[in-house]
N, CA, C, O and CB atoms as a CASP TS submission, in Angstrom:
PFRMAT TS
TARGET T0000
AUTHOR 0000-0000-0000
METHOD Language model
MODEL 1
PARENT N/A
ATOM      1  N   MET     1     150.205 149.356 153.862  1.00  0.00           N
ATOM      2  CA  MET     1     151.039 150.483 153.481  1.00  0.00           C
ATOM      3  C   MET     1     150.140 151.654 153.094  1.00  0.00           C
ATOM      4  O   MET     1     149.117 151.476 152.434  1.00  0.00           O
ATOM      5  CB  MET     1     151.992 150.101 152.315  1.00  0.00           C
ATOM      6  N   LYS     2     150.537 152.850 153.513  1.00  0.00           N
ATOM      7  CA  LYS     2     149.821 154.069 153.175  1.00  0.00           C
ATOM      8  C   LYS     2     150.681 154.898 152.227  1.00  0.00           C
ATOM      9  O   LYS     2     151.908 154.792 152.231  1.00  0.00           O
ATOM     10  CB  LYS     2     149.461 154.879 154.452  1.00  0.00           C
ATOM     11  N   VAL     3     150.030 155.717 151.422  1.00  0.00           N
ATOM     12  CA  VAL     3     150.724 156.609 150.503  1.00  0.00           C
ATOM     13  C   VAL     3     150.379 158.047 150.878  1.00  0.00           C
ATOM     14  O   VAL     3     149.207 158.403 150.998  1.00  0.00           O
ATOM     15  CB  VAL     3     150.338 156.306 149.018  1.00  0.00           C
ATOM     16  N   LEU     4     151.424 158.878 151.064  1.00  0.00           N
ATOM     17  CA  LEU     4     151.227 160.275 151.437  1.00  0.00           C
ATOM     18  C   LEU     4     152.007 161.173 150.485  1.00  0.00           C
ATOM     19  O   LEU     4     153.048 160.784 149.956  1.00  0.00           O
ATOM     20  CB  LEU     4     151.664 160.522 152.901  1.00  0.00           C
ATOM     21  N   LYS     5     151.488 162.376 150.276  1.00  0.00           N
ATOM     22  CA  LYS     5     152.155 163.338 149.399  1.00  0.00           C
ATOM     23  C   LYS     5     153.069 164.242 150.221  1.00  0.00           C
ATOM     24  O   LYS     5     152.686 164.722 151.287  1.00  0.00           O
ATOM     25  CB  LYS     5     151.116 164.182 148.617  1.00  0.00           C
ATOM     26  N   VAL     6     154.281 164.468 149.713  1.00  0.00           N
ATOM     27  CA  VAL     6     155.239 165.354 150.361  1.00  0.00           C
ATOM     28  C   VAL     6     154.863 166.800 150.008  1.00  0.00           C
ATOM     29  O   VAL     6     154.654 167.123 148.838  1.00  0.00           O
ATOM     30  CB  VAL     6     156.716 165.020 149.919  1.00  0.00           C
ATOM     31  N   THR     7     154.780 167.653 151.012  1.00  0.00           N
ATOM     32  CA  THR     7     154.380 169.041 150.805  1.00  0.00           C
ATOM     33  C   THR     7     155.530 169.864 150.217  1.00  0.00           C
ATOM     34  O   THR     7     156.639 169.357 150.048  1.00  0.00           O
ATOM     35  CB  THR     7     153.908 169.660 152.127  1.00  0.00           C
ATOM     36  N   GLN     8     155.263 171.114 149.910  1.00  0.00           N
ATOM     37  CA  GLN     8     156.257 172.006 149.314  1.00  0.00           C
ATOM     38  C   GLN     8     157.443 172.281 150.236  1.00  0.00           C
ATOM     39  O   GLN     8     158.519 172.649 149.762  1.00  0.00           O
ATOM     40  CB  GLN     8     155.605 173.310 148.935  1.00  0.00           C
ATOM     41  N   ASN     9     157.260 172.107 151.547  1.00  0.00           N
ATOM     42  CA  ASN     9     158.374 172.320 152.474  1.00  0.00           C
ATOM     43  C   ASN     9     159.167 171.040 152.743  1.00  0.00           C
ATOM     44  O   ASN     9     160.091 171.051 153.557  1.00  0.00           O
ATOM     45  CB  ASN     9     157.853 172.878 153.785  1.00  0.00           C
ATOM     46  N   GLY    10     158.819 169.929 152.066  1.00  0.00           N
ATOM     47  CA  GLY    10     159.577 168.690 152.191  1.00  0.00           C
ATOM     48  C   GLY    10     159.149 167.788 153.322  1.00  0.00           C
ATOM     49  O   GLY    10     159.897 166.893 153.714  1.00  0.00           O
ATOM     50  N   ALA    11     157.956 168.003 153.859  1.00  0.00           N
ATOM     51  CA  ALA    11     157.474 167.202 154.985  1.00  0.00           C
ATOM     52  C   ALA    11     156.175 166.492 154.603  1.00  0.00           C
ATOM     53  O   ALA    11     155.519 166.845 153.623  1.00  0.00           O
ATOM     54  CB  ALA    11     157.257 168.090 156.240  1.00  0.00           C
ATOM     55  N   ILE    12     155.825 165.487 155.399  1.00  0.00           N
ATOM     56  CA  ILE    12     154.530 164.841 155.235  1.00  0.00           C
ATOM     57  C   ILE    12     153.672 165.190 156.446  1.00  0.00           C
ATOM     58  O   ILE    12     154.175 165.384 157.553  1.00  0.00           O
ATOM     59  CB  ILE    12     154.682 163.291 155.073  1.00  0.00           C
ATOM     60  N   ARG    13     152.397 165.261 156.215  1.00  0.00           N
ATOM     61  CA  ARG    13     151.443 165.568 157.277  1.00  0.00           C
ATOM     62  C   ARG    13     150.993 164.251 157.890  1.00  0.00           C
ATOM     63  O   ARG    13     150.546 163.351 157.179  1.00  0.00           O
ATOM     64  CB  ARG    13     150.220 166.393 156.736  1.00  0.00           C
ATOM     65  N   TRP    14     151.109 164.139 159.205  1.00  0.00           N
ATOM     66  CA  TRP    14     150.745 162.912 159.886  1.00  0.00           C
ATOM     67  C   TRP    14     149.589 163.174 160.843  1.00  0.00           C
ATOM     68  O   TRP    14     149.692 164.017 161.734  1.00  0.00           O
ATOM     69  CB  TRP    14     151.952 162.329 160.638  1.00  0.00           C
ATOM     70  N   LYS    15     148.491 162.454 160.656  1.00  0.00           N
ATOM     71  CA  LYS    15     147.287 162.556 161.495  1.00  0.00           C
ATOM     72  C   LYS    15     146.783 163.995 161.598  1.00  0.00           C
ATOM     73  O   LYS    15     146.421 164.449 162.683  1.00  0.00           O
ATOM     74  CB  LYS    15     147.573 162.010 162.894  1.00  0.00           C
ATOM     75  N   SER    16     146.758 164.694 160.501  1.00  0.00           N
ATOM     76  CA  SER    16     146.176 166.026 160.345  1.00  0.00           C
ATOM     77  C   SER    16     146.936 167.171 160.994  1.00  0.00           C
ATOM     78  O   SER    16     146.761 168.311 160.562  1.00  0.00           O
ATOM     79  CB  SER    16     144.827 166.012 160.884  1.00  0.00           C
ATOM     80  N   TYR    17     147.767 166.943 162.003  1.00  0.00           N
ATOM     81  CA  TYR    17     148.413 168.092 162.634  1.00  0.00           C
ATOM     82  C   TYR    17     149.867 167.892 163.018  1.00  0.00           C
ATOM     83  O   TYR    17     150.466 168.813 163.573  1.00  0.00           O
ATOM     84  CB  TYR    17     147.664 168.462 163.835  1.00  0.00           C
ATOM     85  N   TYR    18     150.466 166.745 162.754  1.00  0.00           N
ATOM     86  CA  TYR    18     151.890 166.550 163.012  1.00  0.00           C
ATOM     87  C   TYR    18     152.651 166.604 161.691  1.00  0.00           C
ATOM     88  O   TYR    18     152.099 166.276 160.641  1.00  0.00           O
ATOM     89  CB  TYR    18     152.146 165.199 163.741  1.00  0.00           C
ATOM     90  N   TRP    19     153.918 167.018 161.742  1.00  0.00           N
ATOM     91  CA  TRP    19     154.770 167.092 160.558  1.00  0.00           C
ATOM     92  C   TRP    19     155.973 166.177 160.736  1.00  0.00           C
ATOM     93  O   TRP    19     156.599 166.162 161.795  1.00  0.00           O
ATOM     94  CB  TRP    19     155.228 168.545 160.296  1.00  0.00           C
ATOM     95  N   VAL    20     156.293 165.414 159.692  1.00  0.00           N
ATOM     96  CA  VAL    20     157.508 164.603 159.666  1.00  0.00           C
ATOM     97  C   VAL    20     158.325 165.079 158.476  1.00  0.00           C
ATOM     98  O   VAL    20     157.907 164.936 157.328  1.00  0.00           O
ATOM     99  CB  VAL    20     157.187 163.054 159.571  1.00  0.00           C
ATOM    100  N   TYR    21     159.495 165.648 158.757  1.00  0.00           N
ATOM    101  CA  TYR    21     160.321 166.214 157.693  1.00  0.00           C
ATOM    102  C   TYR    21     161.088 165.105 156.974  1.00  0.00           C
ATOM    103  O   TYR    21     161.712 164.258 157.613  1.00  0.00           O
ATOM    104  CB  TYR    21     161.301 167.264 158.264  1.00  0.00           C
ATOM    105  N   LEU    22     161.037 165.118 155.624  1.00  0.00           N
ATOM    106  CA  LEU    22     161.787 164.172 154.804  1.00  0.00           C
ATOM    107  C   LEU    22     162.929 164.905 154.104  1.00  0.00           C
ATOM    108  O   LEU    22     164.067 164.869 154.573  1.00  0.00           O
ATOM    109  CB  LEU    22     160.860 163.478 153.768  1.00  0.00           C
ATOM    110  N   THR    23     162.638 165.565 152.993  1.00  0.00           N
ATOM    111  CA  THR    23     163.602 166.357 152.251  1.00  0.00           C
ATOM    112  C   THR    23     162.861 167.199 151.220  1.00  0.00           C
ATOM    113  O   THR    23     161.825 166.782 150.702  1.00  0.00           O
ATOM    114  CB  THR    23     164.662 165.451 151.573  1.00  0.00           C
ATOM    115  N   VAL    24     163.383 168.366 150.924  1.00  0.00           N
ATOM    116  CA  VAL    24     162.757 169.242 149.940  1.00  0.00           C
ATOM    117  C   VAL    24     162.868 168.630 148.544  1.00  0.00           C
ATOM    118  O   VAL    24     162.069 168.953 147.665  1.00  0.00           O
ATOM    119  CB  VAL    24     163.405 170.645 149.969  1.00  0.00           C
ATOM    120  N   ALA    25     163.836 167.762 148.331  1.00  0.00           N
ATOM    121  CA  ALA    25     164.013 167.132 147.023  1.00  0.00           C
ATOM    122  C   ALA    25     162.795 166.295 146.618  1.00  0.00           C
ATOM    123  O   ALA    25     162.599 166.030 145.432  1.00  0.00           O
ATOM    124  CB  ALA    25     165.261 166.257 147.031  1.00  0.00           C
ATOM    125  N   LEU    26     161.986 165.883 147.577  1.00  0.00           N
ATOM    126  CA  LEU    26     160.809 165.056 147.289  1.00  0.00           C
ATOM    127  C   LEU    26     159.507 165.859 147.253  1.00  0.00           C
ATOM    128  O   LEU    26     158.428 165.266 147.236  1.00  0.00           O
ATOM    129  CB  LEU    26     160.694 163.959 148.323  1.00  0.00           C
ATOM    130  N   LYS    27     159.583 167.183 147.242  1.00  0.00           N
ATOM    131  CA  LYS    27     158.341 167.970 147.281  1.00  0.00           C
ATOM    132  C   LYS    27     157.446 167.650 146.085  1.00  0.00           C
ATOM    133  O   LYS    27     157.895 167.597 144.940  1.00  0.00           O
ATOM    134  CB  LYS    27     158.660 169.476 147.307  1.00  0.00           C
ATOM    135  N   GLY    28     156.178 167.441 146.388  1.00  0.00           N
ATOM    136  CA  GLY    28     155.202 167.097 145.362  1.00  0.00           C
ATOM    137  C   GLY    28     155.161 165.626 144.995  1.00  0.00           C
ATOM    138  O   GLY    28     154.273 165.204 144.255  1.00  0.00           O
ATOM    139  N   LYS    29     156.093 164.842 145.489  1.00  0.00           N
ATOM    140  CA  LYS    29     156.137 163.396 145.199  1.00  0.00           C
ATOM    141  C   LYS    29     155.315 162.641 146.247  1.00  0.00           C
ATOM    142  O   LYS    29     154.906 163.202 147.264  1.00  0.00           O
ATOM    143  CB  LYS    29     157.616 162.871 145.179  1.00  0.00           C
ATOM    144  N   TYR    30     155.090 161.381 145.974  1.00  0.00           N
ATOM    145  CA  TYR    30     154.369 160.518 146.906  1.00  0.00           C
ATOM    146  C   TYR    30     155.330 159.522 147.529  1.00  0.00           C
ATOM    147  O   TYR    30     156.185 158.961 146.845  1.00  0.00           O
ATOM    148  CB  TYR    30     153.212 159.782 146.195  1.00  0.00           C
ATOM    149  N   VAL    31     155.185 159.300 148.848  1.00  0.00           N
ATOM    150  CA  VAL    31     156.008 158.325 149.565  1.00  0.00           C
ATOM    151  C   VAL    31     155.085 157.292 150.192  1.00  0.00           C
ATOM    152  O   VAL    31     153.917 157.567 150.468  1.00  0.00           O
ATOM    153  CB  VAL    31     156.900 159.017 150.653  1.00  0.00           C
ATOM    154  N   GLY    32     155.624 156.105 150.411  1.00  0.00           N
ATOM    155  CA  GLY    32     154.879 155.049 151.077  1.00  0.00           C
ATOM    156  C   GLY    32     155.368 154.898 152.499  1.00  0.00           C
ATOM    157  O   GLY    32     156.564 155.014 152.764  1.00  0.00           O
ATOM    158  N   ILE    33     154.449 154.637 153.418  1.00  0.00           N
ATOM    159  CA  ILE    33     154.835 154.372 154.800  1.00  0.00           C
ATOM    160  C   ILE    33     154.238 153.035 155.220  1.00  0.00           C
ATOM    161  O   ILE    33     153.086 152.724 154.919  1.00  0.00           O
ATOM    162  CB  ILE    33     154.368 155.519 155.751  1.00  0.00           C
ATOM    163  N   GLU    34     155.046 152.264 155.917  1.00  0.00           N
ATOM    164  CA  GLU    34     154.656 150.917 156.328  1.00  0.00           C
ATOM    165  C   GLU    34     154.730 150.806 157.842  1.00  0.00           C
ATOM    166  O   GLU    34     155.744 151.166 158.441  1.00  0.00           O
ATOM    167  CB  GLU    34     155.556 149.852 155.660  1.00  0.00           C
ATOM    168  N   ASP    35     153.673 150.313 158.463  1.00  0.00           N
ATOM    169  CA  ASP    35     153.604 150.161 159.915  1.00  0.00           C
ATOM    170  C   ASP    35     154.399 148.934 160.340  1.00  0.00           C
ATOM    171  O   ASP    35     154.169 147.828 159.850  1.00  0.00           O
ATOM    172  CB  ASP    35     152.136 150.049 160.391  1.00  0.00           C
ATOM    173  N   LEU    36     155.346 149.147 161.267  1.00  0.00           N
ATOM    174  CA  LEU    36     156.122 148.029 161.814  1.00  0.00           C
ATOM    175  C   LEU    36     155.600 147.586 163.170  1.00  0.00           C
ATOM    176  O   LEU    36     156.073 146.590 163.718  1.00  0.00           O
ATOM    177  CB  LEU    36     157.586 148.413 161.931  1.00  0.00           C
ATOM    178  N   GLY    37     154.633 148.311 163.718  1.00  0.00           N
ATOM    179  CA  GLY    37     154.084 148.008 165.037  1.00  0.00           C
ATOM    180  C   GLY    37     154.662 148.944 166.083  1.00  0.00           C
ATOM    181  O   GLY    37     155.714 149.547 165.874  1.00  0.00           O
ATOM    182  N   ASN    38     153.977 149.064 167.203  1.00  0.00           N
ATOM    183  CA  ASN    38     154.384 149.913 168.323  1.00  0.00           C
ATOM    184  C   ASN    38     154.598 151.370 167.923  1.00  0.00           C
ATOM    185  O   ASN    38     155.406 152.061 168.544  1.00  0.00           O
ATOM    186  CB  ASN    38     155.649 149.373 168.936  1.00  0.00           C
ATOM    187  N   GLY    39     153.899 151.846 166.911  1.00  0.00           N
ATOM    188  CA  GLY    39     153.995 153.242 166.504  1.00  0.00           C
ATOM    189  C   GLY    39     155.193 153.578 165.642  1.00  0.00           C
ATOM    190  O   GLY    39     155.460 154.755 165.398  1.00  0.00           O
ATOM    191  N   ILE    40     155.921 152.580 165.176  1.00  0.00           N
ATOM    192  CA  ILE    40     157.096 152.819 164.332  1.00  0.00           C
ATOM    193  C   ILE    40     156.713 152.609 162.872  1.00  0.00           C
ATOM    194  O   ILE    40     156.106 151.600 162.516  1.00  0.00           O
ATOM    195  CB  ILE    40     158.277 151.882 164.732  1.00  0.00           C
ATOM    196  N   TRP    41     157.078 153.578 162.033  1.00  0.00           N
ATOM    197  CA  TRP    41     156.735 153.558 160.623  1.00  0.00           C
ATOM    198  C   TRP    41     157.993 153.639 159.773  1.00  0.00           C
ATOM    199  O   TRP    41     158.910 154.401 160.079  1.00  0.00           O
ATOM    200  CB  TRP    41     155.784 154.705 160.283  1.00  0.00           C
ATOM    201  N   LYS    42     158.032 152.858 158.715  1.00  0.00           N
ATOM    202  CA  LYS    42     159.126 152.824 157.744  1.00  0.00           C
ATOM    203  C   LYS    42     158.700 153.658 156.540  1.00  0.00           C
ATOM    204  O   LYS    42     157.574 153.512 156.064  1.00  0.00           O
ATOM    205  CB  LYS    42     159.480 151.344 157.320  1.00  0.00           C
ATOM    206  N   VAL    43     159.569 154.526 156.039  1.00  0.00           N
ATOM    207  CA  VAL    43     159.226 155.428 154.938  1.00  0.00           C
ATOM    208  C   VAL    43     160.038 155.063 153.695  1.00  0.00           C
ATOM    209  O   VAL    43     161.251 154.864 153.767  1.00  0.00           O
ATOM    210  CB  VAL    43     159.479 156.908 155.338  1.00  0.00           C
ATOM    211  N   PHE    44     159.344 154.978 152.547  1.00  0.00           N
ATOM    212  CA  PHE    44     159.965 154.622 151.270  1.00  0.00           C
ATOM    213  C   PHE    44     159.616 155.640 150.201  1.00  0.00           C
ATOM    214  O   PHE    44     158.531 156.221 150.215  1.00  0.00           O
ATOM    215  CB  PHE    44     159.528 153.222 150.826  1.00  0.00           C
ATOM    216  N   TYR    45     160.543 155.853 149.272  1.00  0.00           N
ATOM    217  CA  TYR    45     160.227 156.537 148.022  1.00  0.00           C
ATOM    218  C   TYR    45     160.538 155.545 146.915  1.00  0.00           C
ATOM    219  O   TYR    45     161.692 155.161 146.720  1.00  0.00           O
ATOM    220  CB  TYR    45     161.044 157.893 147.852  1.00  0.00           C
ATOM    221  N   ARG    46     159.507 155.132 146.193  1.00  0.00           N
ATOM    222  CA  ARG    46     159.596 154.036 145.224  1.00  0.00           C
ATOM    223  C   ARG    46     160.125 152.805 145.946  1.00  0.00           C
ATOM    224  O   ARG    46     159.472 152.323 146.871  1.00  0.00           O
ATOM    225  CB  ARG    46     160.516 154.415 144.008  1.00  0.00           C
ATOM    226  N   ASN    47     161.280 152.282 145.561  1.00  0.00           N
ATOM    227  CA  ASN    47     161.818 151.118 146.279  1.00  0.00           C
ATOM    228  C   ASN    47     162.984 151.500 147.188  1.00  0.00           C
ATOM    229  O   ASN    47     163.695 150.621 147.675  1.00  0.00           O
ATOM    230  CB  ASN    47     162.270 150.048 145.286  1.00  0.00           C
ATOM    231  N   VAL    48     163.192 152.804 147.425  1.00  0.00           N
ATOM    232  CA  VAL    48     164.304 153.282 148.248  1.00  0.00           C
ATOM    233  C   VAL    48     163.816 153.541 149.674  1.00  0.00           C
ATOM    234  O   VAL    48     162.888 154.319 149.895  1.00  0.00           O
ATOM    235  CB  VAL    48     164.928 154.572 147.639  1.00  0.00           C
ATOM    236  N   PHE    49     164.452 152.882 150.623  1.00  0.00           N
ATOM    237  CA  PHE    49     164.131 153.079 152.034  1.00  0.00           C
ATOM    238  C   PHE    49     164.730 154.410 152.493  1.00  0.00           C
ATOM    239  O   PHE    49     165.923 154.650 152.309  1.00  0.00           O
ATOM    240  CB  PHE    49     164.667 151.894 152.905  1.00  0.00           C
ATOM    241  N   LEU    50     163.897 155.280 153.093  1.00  0.00           N
ATOM    242  CA  LEU    50     164.368 156.593 153.540  1.00  0.00           C
ATOM    243  C   LEU    50     164.675 156.650 155.027  1.00  0.00           C
ATOM    244  O   LEU    50     165.624 157.322 155.431  1.00  0.00           O
ATOM    245  CB  LEU    50     163.346 157.636 153.209  1.00  0.00           C
ATOM    246  N   GLY    51     163.895 155.962 155.846  1.00  0.00           N
ATOM    247  CA  GLY    51     164.130 155.989 157.282  1.00  0.00           C
ATOM    248  C   GLY    51     162.890 155.611 158.066  1.00  0.00           C
ATOM    249  O   GLY    51     161.879 155.193 157.503  1.00  0.00           O
ATOM    250  N   PHE    52     162.988 155.768 159.387  1.00  0.00           N
ATOM    251  CA  PHE    52     161.909 155.433 160.312  1.00  0.00           C
ATOM    252  C   PHE    52     161.420 156.690 161.001  1.00  0.00           C
ATOM    253  O   PHE    52     162.153 157.675 161.089  1.00  0.00           O
ATOM    254  CB  PHE    52     162.373 154.394 161.351  1.00  0.00           C
ATOM    255  N   PHE    53     160.180 156.669 161.494  1.00  0.00           N
ATOM    256  CA  PHE    53     159.757 157.648 162.492  1.00  0.00           C
ATOM    257  C   PHE    53     158.840 156.967 163.487  1.00  0.00           C
ATOM    258  O   PHE    53     158.137 156.012 163.155  1.00  0.00           O
ATOM    259  CB  PHE    53     159.049 158.860 161.829  1.00  0.00           C
ATOM    260  N   ASN    54     158.856 157.468 164.706  1.00  0.00           N
ATOM    261  CA  ASN    54     158.053 156.924 165.794  1.00  0.00           C
ATOM    262  C   ASN    54     156.919 157.906 166.084  1.00  0.00           C
ATOM    263  O   ASN    54     157.163 159.032 166.518  1.00  0.00           O
ATOM    264  CB  ASN    54     158.924 156.668 167.074  1.00  0.00           C
ATOM    265  N   GLU    55     155.684 157.479 165.844  1.00  0.00           N
ATOM    266  CA  GLU    55     154.561 158.386 166.037  1.00  0.00           C
ATOM    267  C   GLU    55     154.346 158.737 167.502  1.00  0.00           C
ATOM    268  O   GLU    55     153.674 159.726 167.798  1.00  0.00           O
ATOM    269  CB  GLU    55     153.305 157.778 165.472  1.00  0.00           C
ATOM    270  N   LYS    56     154.894 157.960 168.421  1.00  0.00           N
ATOM    271  CA  LYS    56     154.753 158.271 169.848  1.00  0.00           C
ATOM    272  C   LYS    56     155.636 159.448 170.249  1.00  0.00           C
ATOM    273  O   LYS    56     155.416 160.050 171.300  1.00  0.00           O
ATOM    274  CB  LYS    56     155.101 157.045 170.699  1.00  0.00           C
ATOM    275  N   GLN    57     156.631 159.784 169.431  1.00  0.00           N
ATOM    276  CA  GLN    57     157.503 160.917 169.730  1.00  0.00           C
ATOM    277  C   GLN    57     157.015 162.207 169.069  1.00  0.00           C
ATOM    278  O   GLN    57     157.670 163.242 169.190  1.00  0.00           O
ATOM    279  CB  GLN    57     158.923 160.612 169.280  1.00  0.00           C
ATOM    280  N   LEU    58     155.889 162.164 168.380  1.00  0.00           N
ATOM    281  CA  LEU    58     155.331 163.347 167.730  1.00  0.00           C
ATOM    282  C   LEU    58     154.422 164.066 168.718  1.00  0.00           C
ATOM    283  O   LEU    58     153.207 163.867 168.702  1.00  0.00           O
ATOM    284  CB  LEU    58     154.553 162.965 166.435  1.00  0.00           C
ATOM    285  N   ARG    59     154.994 164.890 169.565  1.00  0.00           N
ATOM    286  CA  ARG    59     154.200 165.528 170.613  1.00  0.00           C
ATOM    287  C   ARG    59     153.908 166.987 170.330  1.00  0.00           C
ATOM    288  O   ARG    59     152.784 167.446 170.534  1.00  0.00           O
ATOM    289  CB  ARG    59     154.904 165.410 171.928  1.00  0.00           C
ATOM    290  N   ASN    60     154.900 167.717 169.867  1.00  0.00           N
ATOM    291  CA  ASN    60     154.727 169.149 169.650  1.00  0.00           C
ATOM    292  C   ASN    60     154.143 169.397 168.266  1.00  0.00           C
ATOM    293  O   ASN    60     154.789 169.099 167.262  1.00  0.00           O
ATOM    294  CB  ASN    60     156.068 169.894 169.814  1.00  0.00           C
ATOM    295  N   LYS    61     152.959 169.924 168.202  1.00  0.00           N
ATOM    296  CA  LYS    61     152.275 170.141 166.931  1.00  0.00           C
ATOM    297  C   LYS    61     152.934 171.213 166.077  1.00  0.00           C
ATOM    298  O   LYS    61     152.737 171.231 164.862  1.00  0.00           O
ATOM    299  CB  LYS    61     150.844 170.515 167.182  1.00  0.00           C
ATOM    300  N   GLU    62     153.712 172.105 166.680  1.00  0.00           N
ATOM    301  CA  GLU    62     154.291 173.217 165.951  1.00  0.00           C
ATOM    302  C   GLU    62     155.690 172.927 165.405  1.00  0.00           C
ATOM    303  O   GLU    62     156.239 173.753 164.676  1.00  0.00           O
ATOM    304  CB  GLU    62     154.341 174.415 166.835  1.00  0.00           C
ATOM    305  N   SER    63     156.268 171.798 165.731  1.00  0.00           N
ATOM    306  CA  SER    63     157.602 171.484 165.216  1.00  0.00           C
ATOM    307  C   SER    63     157.543 170.179 164.439  1.00  0.00           C
ATOM    308  O   SER    63     156.666 169.346 164.667  1.00  0.00           O
ATOM    309  CB  SER    63     158.642 171.389 166.368  1.00  0.00           C
ATOM    310  N   SER    64     158.480 170.013 163.526  1.00  0.00           N
ATOM    311  CA  SER    64     158.504 168.792 162.724  1.00  0.00           C
ATOM    312  C   SER    64     159.529 167.821 163.280  1.00  0.00           C
ATOM    313  O   SER    64     160.450 168.218 163.993  1.00  0.00           O
ATOM    314  CB  SER    64     158.813 169.112 161.252  1.00  0.00           C
ATOM    315  N   THR    65     159.369 166.557 162.955  1.00  0.00           N
ATOM    316  CA  THR    65     160.286 165.506 163.364  1.00  0.00           C
ATOM    317  C   THR    65     161.025 165.014 162.139  1.00  0.00           C
ATOM    318  O   THR    65     160.431 164.876 161.070  1.00  0.00           O
ATOM    319  CB  THR    65     159.539 164.345 164.069  1.00  0.00           C
ATOM    320  N   ARG    66     162.304 164.749 162.278  1.00  0.00           N
ATOM    321  CA  ARG    66     163.091 164.223 161.166  1.00  0.00           C
ATOM    322  C   ARG    66     163.106 162.703 161.214  1.00  0.00           C
ATOM    323  O   ARG    66     162.920 162.099 162.271  1.00  0.00           O
ATOM    324  CB  ARG    66     164.529 164.779 161.200  1.00  0.00           C
ATOM    325  N   LEU    67     163.331 162.096 160.056  1.00  0.00           N
ATOM    326  CA  LEU    67     163.449 160.640 159.993  1.00  0.00           C
ATOM    327  C   LEU    67     164.728 160.179 160.663  1.00  0.00           C
ATOM    328  O   LEU    67     165.722 160.905 160.698  1.00  0.00           O
ATOM    329  CB  LEU    67     163.410 160.156 158.543  1.00  0.00           C
ATOM    330  N   GLU    68     164.696 158.964 161.195  1.00  0.00           N
ATOM    331  CA  GLU    68     165.881 158.337 161.765  1.00  0.00           C
ATOM    332  C   GLU    68     166.261 157.174 160.870  1.00  0.00           C
ATOM    333  O   GLU    68     165.390 156.515 160.303  1.00  0.00           O
ATOM    334  CB  GLU    68     165.635 157.865 163.235  1.00  0.00           C
ATOM    335  N   THR    69     167.568 156.911 160.736  1.00  0.00           N
ATOM    336  CA  THR    69     168.001 155.817 159.868  1.00  0.00           C
ATOM    337  C   THR    69     168.212 154.523 160.651  1.00  0.00           C
ATOM    338  O   THR    69     168.311 153.456 160.044  1.00  0.00           O
ATOM    339  CB  THR    69     169.287 156.199 159.143  1.00  0.00           C
ATOM    340  N   ASN    70     168.282 154.587 161.976  1.00  0.00           N
ATOM    341  CA  ASN    70     168.346 153.360 162.758  1.00  0.00           C
ATOM    342  C   ASN    70     167.499 153.531 164.011  1.00  0.00           C
ATOM    343  O   ASN    70     167.206 154.652 164.426  1.00  0.00           O
ATOM    344  CB  ASN    70     169.816 153.004 163.124  1.00  0.00           C
ATOM    345  N   LEU    71     167.120 152.441 164.594  1.00  0.00           N
ATOM    346  CA  LEU    71     166.197 152.464 165.741  1.00  0.00           C
ATOM    347  C   LEU    71     166.898 152.387 167.078  1.00  0.00           C
ATOM    348  O   LEU    71     166.236 152.444 168.114  1.00  0.00           O
ATOM    349  CB  LEU    71     165.225 151.331 165.638  1.00  0.00           C
ATOM    350  N   VAL    72     168.215 152.259 167.094  1.00  0.00           N
ATOM    351  CA  VAL    72     168.953 152.087 168.356  1.00  0.00           C
ATOM    352  C   VAL    72     169.263 153.413 168.983  1.00  0.00           C
ATOM    353  O   VAL    72     169.878 153.464 170.048  1.00  0.00           O
ATOM    354  CB  VAL    72     170.244 151.315 168.131  1.00  0.00           C
TER
END
């Protein structure tokens, strides 16, 4: 599990140049991300599950990706 800090705009920085948007309510807080394999990551705040993101879908460096709540 990795721990990342949520920025002032409510996103986390992924691999130095990608953005994954979470929520502005978590700005300045730390979230945990857990690797599920195949580039899929589970995001938590404390013990609350927030959603998933797929690092293979992070292509455009200038736009952010939102979390998904299901993988289907």
